[in-house]
FIDOZA-135986 format. One record per residue (C-alpha): residue number from 1; x negated, y, z negated. Coordinates in Angstrom, 1 decimal. Each point is the difference from the previous one (the first is absolute). Example, Ala and Ser with C-alpha at 12.3 -4.5 7.8 and 13.67 -1.06 7.14 Angstrom:
2
   num       c1       c2       c3
     1    -12.3     -4.5     -7.8
     2     -1.4      3.4      0.7
This chain:
677
   num       c1       c2       c3
     1     45.5    -34.3     29.1
     2     -2.4      3.0     -0.3
     3     -3.5     -0.7     -1.1
     4     -0.8      2.5     -2.7
     5     -3.7     -0.7     -0.5
     6     -2.2      3.1     -0.1
     7     -3.8     -0.1      0.0
     8      0.0      3.3     -1.8
     9      2.4     -1.2     -2.7
    10     -1.9     -3.2     -0.4
    11     -3.2      1.9     -0.6
    12      1.8      2.3     -2.6
    13      1.0     -3.2     -1.9
    14     -3.5     -1.4      0.1
    15     -1.5      3.3     -1.3
    16      2.7      0.4     -2.7
    17     -0.2     -3.5     -1.4
    18     -3.8     -0.2      0.2
    19     -0.1      3.0     -2.3
    20      2.2     -1.9     -2.4
    21     -2.4     -3.0      0.1
    22      1.8     -2.2      2.5
    23     -1.4     -1.7      3.0
    24      0.8      0.7      3.7
    25      1.8     -3.3      0.1
    26      2.4      1.1     -2.8
    27      0.4      3.5      1.5
    28      1.1     -1.4      3.4
    29      2.2     -2.6     -1.7
    30      1.8      2.7     -1.9
    31      0.4      2.1      3.2
    32      1.4     -2.8      2.2
    33      2.2     -1.3     -2.8
    34      1.6      3.4     -0.3
    35      0.4      0.3      3.8
    36      2.0     -3.3     -0.1
    37      1.9      0.8     -3.2
    38      1.2      3.4      1.2
    39      1.7     -1.5      3.0
    40      3.5     -1.1     -1.2
    41      0.3     -2.2      3.0
    42     -2.9     -2.1     -1.2
    43      0.1      0.2     -3.8
    44      2.8      1.0     -2.4
    45     -0.1      0.3     -3.8
    46     -2.9     -2.2     -1.1
    47      0.3     -2.5      2.9
    48     -3.1     -1.2      1.9
    49     -3.6     -0.2     -1.2
    50     -3.5      0.6      1.1
    51     -3.5     -1.1     -1.0
    52     -3.7      0.5      0.5
    53     -2.9     -2.4     -0.7
    54     -3.0      1.9     -1.4
    55     -2.5     -0.2     -2.9
    56      0.2      1.6     -3.4
    57     -2.5      0.2     -2.9
    58      1.5     -1.4     -3.2
    59     -1.1      1.1     -3.5
    60     -2.6     -2.8     -0.1
    61     -1.8      1.9      2.8
    62      0.5     -2.6      2.6
    63      1.7      0.6      3.3
    64      3.0     -2.2      0.8
    65      1.8     -0.7      3.2
    66      3.6      1.1     -0.6
    67      3.4      0.2      1.6
    68      1.7      3.4     -0.7
    69      3.7     -0.7      0.5
    70      3.1      2.0     -0.6
    71      1.1     -0.2     -3.6
    72      3.5     -0.4     -1.4
    73      1.9      3.2     -0.5
    74     -2.0      2.0      2.6
    75      1.5      1.6      3.0
    76     -2.1     -0.1      3.2
    77      1.0      3.5      0.9
    78     -1.8      1.5     -3.0
    79     -2.5     -2.7     -0.8
    80     -3.3      0.8     -1.8
    81     -3.0     -2.3     -0.6
    82      1.5     -0.9     -3.4
    83      2.9     -1.5      1.9
    84     -2.3     -2.4      1.8
    85     -1.3     -2.2     -2.9
    86     -3.2     -1.9      0.7
    87      0.1     -3.7     -0.4
    88     -3.1     -2.1      0.2
    89      0.1     -1.6      3.4
    90     -2.1     -3.2     -0.5
    91      2.5     -1.5     -2.6
    92      2.9      0.7      2.4
    93     -1.7     -1.8      2.9
    94     -0.9     -2.9     -2.3
    95      3.7     -0.9      0.0
    96      0.3     -0.2      3.7
    97      0.4     -3.7      0.1
    98      2.1     -0.8     -3.0
    99      3.5     -1.3      0.8
   100      2.1      1.8     -2.6
   101     -0.1      3.0     -2.3
   102      3.0      1.1     -2.1
   103      1.1      3.6      0.0
   104     -1.0      0.3     -3.6
   105     -3.5     -1.5      0.6
   106     -0.4      2.2      3.1
   107      0.7      3.2     -1.9
   108     -2.1     -1.0     -3.0
   109     -2.9     -1.0      2.3
   110      0.1      3.3      1.9
   111      0.1      2.0     -3.2
   112     -2.9     -2.0     -1.5
   113     -2.2      0.9      2.9
   114      0.7      3.7      0.0
   115     -3.0      2.3     -0.4
   116      2.0      2.2     -2.2
   117      2.6     -1.9     -2.1
   118      1.9      3.2     -0.5
   119      0.8      0.2      3.7
   120      3.6     -0.7      1.2
   121      0.9     -3.5      1.1
   122     -1.4     -0.8      3.5
   123      2.6     -0.7      2.7
   124      1.7     -3.4      0.2
   125     -1.7     -0.2      3.4
   126     -3.5      0.4     -1.4
   127     -1.1     -3.5      1.1
   128      1.3      0.6      3.5
   129     -2.1      3.1      0.3
   130     -3.0     -1.9     -1.4
   131      0.3     -2.9      2.3
   132      0.0      2.2      3.2
   133     -3.8      0.5      0.6
   134      0.3      3.7      0.9
   135     -1.0      3.1     -1.9
   136      3.3      1.8      0.6
   137      3.4     -1.6     -0.1
   138      3.3      1.9      0.5
   139      3.5     -1.3     -0.7
   140      3.3      1.8      0.7
   141      3.7     -0.9      0.3
   142      0.4      1.9      3.3
   143      3.6      0.7      1.2
   144     -1.0     -0.9      3.5
   145     -1.5     -3.3     -1.0
   146      3.1     -0.9     -2.0
   147      2.1      1.0      3.0
   148     -1.9     -2.6      2.2
   149     -0.1     -2.8     -2.6
   150      3.4      0.2     -1.7
   151      2.0     -1.4      2.9
   152      1.1     -3.4      1.3
   153     -2.9     -0.1      2.6
   154     -2.5      1.9     -2.2
   155     -2.8     -2.5      0.2
   156      0.2     -0.4      3.8
   157      0.2      3.8      0.5
   158     -3.1      0.4     -2.1
   159     -2.0     -2.5      2.0
   160      1.2      1.7      3.2
   161     -1.1      3.6     -0.9
   162     -3.0     -0.2     -2.3
   163     -2.7     -2.0      1.9
   164     -2.7     -2.5     -1.0
   165     -1.7      2.1     -2.8
   166      3.1     -0.2     -2.2
   167      1.1     -3.0     -2.0
   168      3.7     -0.4     -0.8
   169      0.7     -1.4     -3.5
   170      3.4     -1.5     -1.0
   171      1.3      1.4     -3.3
   172     -1.8     -1.0     -3.1
   173      0.6      1.6     -3.4
   174     -2.8      2.4     -1.0
   175     -2.5     -1.3     -2.5
   176     -2.7     -2.7      0.0
   177      1.9     -2.3      2.4
   178      0.1      2.7      2.7
   179     -3.7      0.7     -0.5
   180     -0.7     -3.7      0.6
   181      2.1      0.1      3.2
   182     -1.8      3.1      1.3
   183     -3.4     -1.6     -0.7
   184      1.1     -3.1      1.9
   185      1.2      2.1      3.0
   186     -3.1      2.1      0.1
   187     -2.3     -3.0     -0.2
   188      1.6     -1.5      3.1
   189     -0.1      3.3      1.9
   190     -2.8      2.4     -1.3
   191      0.4      2.3      3.1
   192      3.3      1.6     -1.3
   193      0.2      3.6     -1.3
   194      3.6      0.0     -1.0
   195      2.5     -2.2     -1.8
   196      3.8      0.3      0.4
   197      1.8     -1.5     -2.9
   198      3.5     -0.7      1.1
   199      2.7      1.8     -2.1
   200     -2.8      1.5     -2.1
   201     -2.5      2.3      1.7
   202     -3.3      0.5      1.8
   203     -3.7     -0.2     -1.0
   204     -2.8      1.5      2.0
   205     -3.7     -0.3     -0.8
   206     -3.5      1.1      1.0
   207     -3.4      0.9     -1.4
   208      0.7      3.6      0.9
   209      2.7      2.0     -1.8
   210      1.0      1.9      3.1
   211      0.2     -3.1      2.2
   212      2.2     -1.8     -2.5
   213      2.3      3.0     -0.2
   214      0.0      0.3      3.8
   215      1.0     -3.6      0.3
   216      3.0      0.6     -2.2
   217      1.2      2.9      2.1
   218     -0.7     -2.0      3.2
   219      2.1     -3.0     -0.9
   220      2.8      2.0     -1.6
   221      0.2      2.0      3.2
   222      0.1     -3.2      2.1
   223      3.0     -1.1     -2.1
   224      1.7      3.4      0.4
   225     -0.4     -0.1      3.8
   226      1.2     -3.6      0.2
   227      3.2      0.8     -1.9
   228      0.7      3.1      2.2
   229     -0.1     -2.2      3.1
   230      2.8     -2.3     -1.2
   231      3.4      0.7      1.3
   232      2.2      1.5     -2.7
   233      3.7     -0.1     -0.8
   234      1.4      2.3     -2.7
   235      1.3     -1.5     -3.2
   236      3.8      0.0      0.1
   237      1.3      2.6     -2.5
   238      3.2      0.1     -2.2
   239      2.4      2.8      0.7
   240     -0.8      3.3     -1.6
   241      2.6      1.2     -2.5
   242      0.5      2.5     -2.7
   243      0.5     -0.5     -3.7
   244      1.4      2.4     -2.6
   245     -3.1     -0.3     -2.1
   246     -3.6      1.3      0.2
   247     -3.2     -1.9     -0.9
   248     -0.5      2.1     -3.2
   249      3.5     -1.1     -1.1
   250     -0.6     -3.8      0.4
   251     -3.6      0.0     -1.2
   252      0.9      0.0     -3.7
   253      2.5     -2.8      0.6
   254     -2.7     -2.1      1.5
   255     -2.5      0.9     -2.7
   256      2.4     -1.1     -2.7
   257      0.7     -3.3      1.7
   258     -3.7     -0.7      0.2
   259     -0.3     -0.2     -3.8
   260      0.7     -3.5     -1.3
   261     -0.3      1.4     -3.5
   262      0.3      3.7     -1.0
   263     -3.5      0.0     -1.3
   264     -1.5     -0.8      3.5
   265      0.3      2.9      2.3
   266     -1.2      0.6      3.6
   267     -0.7      2.9      2.3
   268      2.0      0.1      3.2
   269     -1.5      2.1      2.9
   270      2.1      0.8      3.0
   271     -1.3      0.6      3.6
   272      1.4     -0.1      3.5
   273     -1.7      0.4      3.4
   274      0.4     -1.2      3.6
   275     -2.2     -3.1     -0.6
   276      1.9     -1.1     -3.1
   277      3.4      0.8      1.3
   278     -0.6     -2.1      3.1
   279     -1.2     -2.9     -2.1
   280      2.7      0.3     -2.7
   281      2.9      0.4      2.5
   282     -0.9     -3.0      2.1
   283      2.9     -2.5      0.4
   284     -2.2     -2.9     -1.0
   285     -1.8      1.8     -2.9
   286      1.0     -2.7     -2.4
   287     -1.8     -2.6      2.1
   288     -3.2      1.7      0.8
   289     -0.5      1.5     -3.5
   290      0.4     -3.4     -1.6
   291     -3.0     -1.4      1.8
   292     -2.7      1.7     -2.1
   293     -2.3      3.0      0.1
   294     -2.5      1.2      2.6
   295     -2.9     -1.5     -2.0
   296      0.2     -2.2     -3.1
   297     -1.4      2.3     -2.6
   298      2.9      2.4      0.5
   299      2.3     -2.5     -1.8
   300     -1.3      0.9     -3.5
   301      1.4      3.5      0.5
   302      3.1     -0.4      2.1
   303      1.1     -3.6     -0.8
   304      0.6     -2.6      2.8
   305      3.2      1.6      1.2
   306      1.9      3.3     -0.5
   307      3.5      0.7     -1.2
   308      2.2      1.1      2.9
   309      3.3      1.9     -0.6
   310      2.4      0.8      2.9
   311      2.6      2.5     -1.1
   312      3.3      0.1      1.9
   313      0.7      3.1      2.2
   314      1.3      3.0     -2.0
   315     -0.4     -1.9     -3.3
   316      0.1      2.0     -3.2
   317     -2.4      0.1     -2.9
   318      2.2     -2.4     -1.9
   319      0.1     -2.4      3.0
   320     -3.8      0.1      0.1
   321     -0.3     -0.7     -3.7
   322      2.1     -3.2      0.3
   323     -1.9     -1.1      3.0
   324     -3.4      0.7     -1.6
   325      1.0     -2.0     -3.1
   326      0.9     -3.0      2.1
   327     -3.1      0.4      2.1
   328     -2.3      0.0     -3.0
   329      1.7     -3.0     -1.5
   330     -0.5     -1.9      3.3
   331     -3.6      1.1      0.3
   332     -0.9     -1.2     -3.5
   333      1.6     -3.4      0.7
   334     -2.0     -0.2      3.2
   335     -3.3      0.9     -1.7
   336      0.6     -2.5     -2.8
   337      0.7     -2.7      2.6
   338     -3.2      1.0      1.9
   339     -2.0     -0.3     -3.2
   340      1.3     -3.4     -1.1
   341     -0.1     -1.5      3.5
   342     -3.7      0.9      0.4
   343     -1.0     -0.6     -3.6
   344      0.6     -3.7      0.6
   345     -2.6      0.0      2.8
   346     -2.9      1.2     -2.2
   347     -1.9     -1.7     -2.8
   348     -0.5      3.0     -2.2
   349      2.7      1.1     -2.4
   350      1.4      3.3      1.1
   351      2.2      2.5     -1.9
   352      2.5      1.9      2.1
   353     -0.6      3.7      0.5
   354      2.8      2.5     -0.3
   355      2.7     -0.5      2.6
   356      0.4      3.6      0.9
   357     -0.7      0.9      3.7
   358     -2.9      2.4      0.8
   359      1.5      1.0      3.3
   360      3.7      1.0      0.5
   361      1.1      0.6      3.6
   362      3.4      1.8      0.2
   363      1.1      0.0      3.6
   364      0.8      3.4      1.5
   365     -1.5      1.6     -3.1
   366     -3.7     -1.0     -0.3
   367     -2.6     -1.6     -2.2
   368     -0.1      0.0     -3.8
   369     -3.3     -1.3     -1.2
   370     -0.5     -1.2     -3.5
   371     -2.9     -0.1     -2.5
   372     -0.7      0.4     -3.7
   373     -1.6      3.4      0.8
   374      0.5      2.5      2.8
   375     -3.4     -1.1      1.4
   376      1.1     -3.6      0.1
   377      3.3      0.9      1.6
   378     -1.7      2.1      2.7
   379     -2.4     -2.9      0.7
   380      2.9     -2.3      0.5
   381      1.4      2.5      2.4
   382     -3.2      0.4      2.0
   383     -0.3     -3.8      0.3
   384      3.6     -0.2      1.1
   385     -0.8      2.5      2.8
   386     -2.9     -2.2      1.1
   387      2.3     -3.0      0.0
   388      2.6      2.0      1.9
   389     -2.6      1.0      2.7
   390     -1.4     -3.5      0.4
   391      3.2     -2.1     -0.2
   392      2.0      2.4      2.2
   393     -2.7     -0.1      2.7
   394     -0.2     -3.8     -0.1
   395      3.8     -0.3      0.2
   396      0.0      2.2      3.1
   397     -2.3     -2.4      1.8
   398      0.5     -3.4     -1.7
   399      1.4     -1.4     -3.3
   400     -1.8      0.8     -3.3
   401     -1.7     -3.0     -1.6
   402     -1.9     -0.1     -3.2
   403     -1.5     -2.5     -2.4
   404      2.3     -2.6     -1.7
   405      1.9      1.2     -3.0
   406     -2.0     -2.2     -2.4
   407     -3.3      1.6      1.1
   408      1.5      3.5     -0.6
   409      1.2     -1.2     -3.4
   410     -3.6     -1.2     -0.8
   411     -1.3      3.5      0.7
   412      2.8      1.8     -2.0
   413     -0.6     -2.2     -3.0
   414     -3.8     -0.2      0.3
   415     -1.5      1.2     -3.2
   416     -2.9      1.7      1.9
   417      2.5      2.1      2.0
   418      2.2      0.8     -2.9
   419     -3.1      1.2     -1.9
   420     -0.2      2.8      2.6
   421      3.3      1.6     -1.2
   422      0.3     -1.1     -3.6
   423     -0.9      2.8     -2.4
   424      0.7      0.5     -3.7
   425      3.5      1.5     -0.1
   426      0.3      3.3     -1.8
   427      3.0      0.8     -2.2
   428      1.6      2.4      2.5
   429     -1.0     -1.9      3.2
   430      2.8      0.3      2.6
   431      1.7      2.9     -1.8
   432      0.7      3.3      1.8
   433     -0.3      3.0     -2.2
   434      1.1      3.5      1.2
   435     -1.3      3.0     -1.8
   436      1.4      3.5      0.5
   437     -2.0      3.1     -0.8
   438     -2.9     -2.4      0.6
   439     -2.9      2.4      0.5
   440      0.2      1.7     -3.4
   441     -2.0     -1.1     -3.0
   442      2.6     -2.5     -1.3
   443      0.9     -1.3      3.5
   444     -3.6     -0.5      0.9
   445     -0.8     -1.8     -3.3
   446      3.1     -2.2      0.4
   447     -0.9     -0.9      3.6
   448     -3.5     -1.1     -1.0
   449      1.2     -2.1     -2.9
   450      2.8     -1.8      1.9
   451     -2.3     -0.6      2.9
   452     -2.5     -1.6     -2.3
   453      2.7     -2.6     -1.0
   454      0.6     -1.0      3.6
   455      3.0      2.1      0.9
   456      0.7      1.5      3.4
   457      0.3      3.7     -0.8
   458      1.8      2.6      2.2
   459     -0.8      3.6     -0.7
   460      2.7      2.7      0.5
   461     -0.7      3.7     -0.3
   462      1.4      3.4      1.0
   463     -3.5      1.4      0.9
   464     -0.4     -0.8      3.7
   465     -3.6      1.1      0.1
   466     -0.9     -2.2     -2.9
   467      1.9     -2.9      1.6
   468     -2.0      0.3      3.2
   469     -3.2      0.4     -1.9
   470      0.6     -3.1     -2.2
   471      1.2     -2.1      3.0
   472     -3.5      0.4      1.5
   473     -1.7     -1.1     -3.2
   474      2.0     -3.0     -1.3
   475      1.7     -3.0      1.6
   476      3.3      0.4     -1.9
   477      3.1      1.4      1.8
   478      0.2      3.7     -0.8
   479      3.3      1.7      1.0
   480      1.1      3.6      0.0
   481      3.3      0.1     -1.8
   482      2.1      2.8     -1.5
   483      1.7     -1.9     -2.8
   484      2.6      2.7     -0.5
   485      1.4     -0.7      3.5
   486      2.0     -3.2      0.5
   487     -0.9     -0.3      3.7
   488     -3.7      0.4     -0.7
   489      0.2     -2.8     -2.6
   490      2.0     -2.3      2.4
   491     -2.6      0.6      2.8
   492     -2.9     -0.9     -2.3
   493      1.8     -3.1     -1.4
   494      0.7     -1.3      3.6
   495     -3.7      0.1      0.7
   496     -0.7     -1.8     -3.3
   497      2.4     -2.8      0.7
   498     -1.2     -0.5      3.5
   499     -3.6     -0.1     -1.2
   500      0.4     -2.0     -3.2
   501      3.5     -1.5      0.1
   502      1.3      1.7     -3.1
   503     -0.8      1.5     -3.4
   504     -0.6     -1.6     -3.4
   505     -0.9      2.9     -2.2
   506      0.8      3.7      0.4
   507     -2.0      2.4     -2.1
   508      2.0      3.2      0.3
   509     -2.7      2.5     -1.1
   510      0.6      3.2      2.1
   511      1.0      3.1     -1.8
   512     -0.7      3.7     -0.6
   513     -0.5      1.9     -3.3
   514      2.2      3.1     -0.1
   515      0.1      2.2     -3.1
   516      2.1      2.9     -1.2
   517      2.5      1.0     -2.7
   518      3.1     -1.9      0.6
   519      2.4      3.0     -0.3
   520     -2.0      2.1      2.4
   521     -1.1     -2.5      2.7
   522      1.4      0.5      3.4
   523      2.6     -2.5      1.1
   524     -1.9     -0.8      3.2
   525     -3.1     -0.9     -2.0
   526      2.0     -2.2     -2.4
   527      1.7     -1.8      3.0
   528     -3.3     -0.4      1.7
   529     -1.4     -1.6     -3.1
   530      2.9     -2.5     -0.1
   531     -0.8     -0.8      3.7
   532     -3.6     -0.6     -0.8
   533      0.3     -1.7     -3.4
   534      3.3     -1.8      0.2
   535      1.5     -0.4      3.5
   536     -3.4     -1.0      1.5
   537     -0.1     -3.0     -2.3
   538      3.6     -0.9      0.8
   539     -0.7      0.2      3.7
   540     -2.9     -2.4     -0.2
   541      1.7     -2.4     -2.6
   542      3.3     -0.3      1.9
   543     -1.9     -0.8      3.3
   544     -2.2     -2.5     -1.8
   545      3.1     -1.7     -1.5
   546      1.4     -0.6      3.4
   547     -3.2     -1.8      1.1
   548     -0.3     -2.0     -3.3
   549      3.6     -1.2      0.3
   550     -0.7     -1.4      3.5
   551     -3.2     -1.7     -1.2
   552      1.7     -1.5     -3.1
   553     -3.3     -0.7     -1.7
   554      0.4      2.4     -2.9
   555     -2.1      3.2     -0.2
   556     -0.9      2.9     -2.2
   557      0.6      3.8     -0.1
   558     -2.5      2.1     -2.0
   559      0.7      3.7     -0.6
   560     -2.5      2.6     -1.2
   561      2.3      1.8     -2.4
   562     -1.6      2.2     -2.6
   563      0.0      0.6     -3.7
   564      2.0      3.1      0.9
   565      3.0     -2.2      0.5
   566      0.3     -0.5     -3.8
   567     -2.2      2.7     -1.5
   568      0.5      3.2      2.0
   569     -2.8      2.6      0.0
   570      0.5      3.7     -0.4
   571      0.6      1.8      3.3
   572     -0.1     -3.3      1.9
   573      3.7     -0.6      0.4
   574      0.1      0.1      3.9
   575     -2.4     -3.0     -0.1
   576      1.4     -1.8     -3.1
   577      3.7      0.0      0.9
   578     -0.3     -2.1      3.2
   579     -2.4     -2.2     -1.8
   580      2.7     -0.7     -2.6
   581      2.3     -0.9      2.8
   582     -2.8     -2.2      1.5
   583     -0.2     -1.9     -3.3
   584      3.6     -0.9      0.2
   585     -0.3     -0.8      3.7
   586     -2.7     -2.6     -0.9
   587      2.3     -1.6     -2.5
   588      3.0      0.1      2.4
   589     -2.0     -2.0      2.6
   590     -0.8     -2.5     -2.7
   591      3.7     -0.4     -0.9
   592      1.3     -0.2      3.6
   593     -2.6     -2.3      1.5
   594     -1.4     -2.1     -2.8
   595      2.2     -2.9      1.0
   596     -1.9     -0.2      3.3
   597     -3.3     -0.3     -1.8
   598     -0.9      3.6      0.8
   599     -1.6      1.8     -2.9
   600     -0.2      3.7     -0.6
   601     -2.4      1.5     -2.4
   602     -1.7      3.4     -0.6
   603     -3.1      1.6     -1.4
   604      0.2      3.1     -2.2
   605     -3.5      1.6      0.3
   606     -1.2      3.2     -1.4
   607     -2.8      2.4      0.8
   608     -1.8     -1.8      2.8
   609     -2.4      2.0      2.0
   610      1.3      0.0      3.6
   611      1.4      2.1      2.8
   612      3.1      0.3     -2.1
   613     -1.8      1.0     -3.2
   614     -2.7      2.2      1.5
   615     -2.6      2.0     -1.9
   616      2.2      3.1      0.3
   617      3.0     -2.0     -1.3
   618     -2.0     -1.3     -2.9
   619     -1.0      3.6     -1.0
   620      3.6      1.1      0.3
   621      1.4     -2.9     -2.1
   622     -2.8      0.5     -2.6
   623      0.8      3.7     -0.2
   624      3.7     -0.7     -0.5
   625     -1.0     -2.2     -3.0
   626     -2.6      2.5     -1.2
   627     -2.8     -2.5      0.1
   628     -3.2     -0.6      2.0
   629      0.0     -2.1      3.2
   630     -2.1     -2.7     -1.7
   631      2.4     -0.1     -2.9
   632      2.9     -0.2      2.4
   633     -1.5     -3.0      2.0
   634     -0.9     -1.8     -3.3
   635      3.2      1.0     -1.8
   636      1.2     -3.5     -0.9
   637     -0.2     -2.4     -2.9
   638     -3.1     -1.7      1.4
   639     -1.7      3.4      0.6
   640     -1.1     -1.4      3.4
   641      0.7      1.3      3.5
   642      2.2     -2.3      2.1
   643     -1.1     -0.5      3.5
   644      1.5     -1.0      3.4
   645     -1.5     -3.5     -0.4
   646      2.0     -0.5     -3.2
   647      3.2      0.7      1.9
   648     -0.9     -2.4      2.7
   649     -0.6     -2.8     -2.6
   650      3.5      0.7     -1.4
   651      1.5     -0.3      3.5
   652     -1.9     -3.3      0.5
   653      1.2     -1.4     -3.4
   654      3.6      0.8      0.9
   655     -0.4     -1.5      3.5
   656     -1.2     -3.4     -1.3
   657      2.3     -0.2     -3.1
   658      2.7     -2.1      1.6
   659      2.4      0.1     -3.0
   660     -0.1      3.7     -0.5
   661      2.6      2.4      1.5
   662      1.6      3.3     -1.0
   663     -3.2      0.7     -2.0
   664     -2.0      3.2     -0.2
   665     -3.6     -0.2     -1.0
   666     -1.5      3.0     -1.6
   667     -3.6      1.0      1.0
   668     -0.8      3.1     -1.9
   669     -2.5     -0.9     -2.7
   670      2.7      0.1     -2.6
   671      2.8      2.5     -0.4
   672      2.7     -1.0     -2.5
   673      2.4      2.7      1.4
   674     -0.3     -1.6      3.4
   675      0.3     -3.6     -1.1
   676      3.2     -1.8      1.0
   677      0.3     -2.3     -3.0
């Protein structure tokens, strides 16, 4: 493993953080923590932790010896001093010799001794860091270390390769008990500079930041070299075969089956590569994937075992659906059995978590990772790739062996671990929302509102330059799509289903404003307006329905229609006529698919400043009505201009109104001639 320490970079960190009022100790702690955190073979998604013992002045003016240790919710790759909350060291050391401390008391005691009570909760391994008498302590879940320890002869191999300055510790669940064990081990052998925790990870420590980091790289490199020397034998693979379906076609089926109720929705993210394919297509995949994860803390995100589906050669989409339904049924039964078997072995009362898998391995297809957000689904995928690397490597040289199932259960149902991933659920959490014409005023306002309620939002737009520009600015998926072209829509929706698993809400918002006297307008212009303002909506809605039917977890179509559909404006027929057709299209979808729980509603907006209703258009419409532009924009019963945000709120209201379909909500400030009832 490459040592990435740089004296020049270290000095930059010292200079930068000194200017911000931090000590050299803290600057170096931030630097080496980031070095570790940015190496995915050492640390992944919040795993691992680091600390530094230093002194800090409190508001009473006194200096206190403190332990600055990684706080909950912080990623080592991007850590800042705020992510290393300072805990008074003397109170921590005062508990060195007590026999027992409950998790609740441990957390409470750590929080009570924070210098700043607003800091994040210190790591569950705070006492371990405190009991090791070194300024800098580093902890990672190195792939190479897991490769060495997670095998039948793991302990013996460790003793053989690591030497006398390393202590090998049998698995102990993280927390105060592990801190006591480490204290006992160190007291007996104070000459060590490294701890290998079997099936867990590695600790290195020194009074110098660079030396502690160097030790981590040194021992991980020893593990890497040792594994390379072991004779290998490739994992036996199943036969490769073709199916008549693609990943994007089965992803909505899997997504639907994940929902135990139609109110709970998951994101399903597909990926495939050489490492994963080798792991997934192993003949004994059911054996080695059932033995646990590469390191215990992965279990809170990927569960103790994946769902594995093996389609038959040349199977159809219908064949796969039947197989998937049976596979999910069997998985849920297996998970329930796992829960109640292990629940009997613990004193604390536990409530079963949802029984849906977080990892779905479809042989000869790939990995479908699951989460309540795209971020969570991708984390589950990243952790599965780590498991694939480690477990495959072990299986080539030995047999994979991990901690007993009961110990894995303890970590999965440990309240301190669950706290890492539990967040207040927002109303649209897990919902996938697709917005067309997304970079206009209404599309942008709608995106911001739906995102604020927890939705995963996909932005489609015809403007390629704008798509590229926005892709570099925001995290959301931005796709170039010409909604008037069926193939362009199909291509975009394939990407959406492979990325998110499906669609819950379509906001069909794209359109163009075309004017002209109806008797004089050219047929080409009228036909183009129908393409832009009617068929574009039909293209997106029909493709969405195909996906929603596979999911079978209901859904919602929302159309940006227009007051023109019921109250035509002078010289605006080319725009109003297709909008009238769109109004009826909205109702037709409500009639045809209501029995499936798929709702279809529309918004009739009027006079919204946007790319559609530009300043030039506003002047033109005002002139047609022989009024000023201000009078035109405020020409409603409320005498108040309607804005894009008001339309977004209407879309949101219709999206969450589960008993409303075939409805059209007017957003125009009041216009009796345009009202539907």
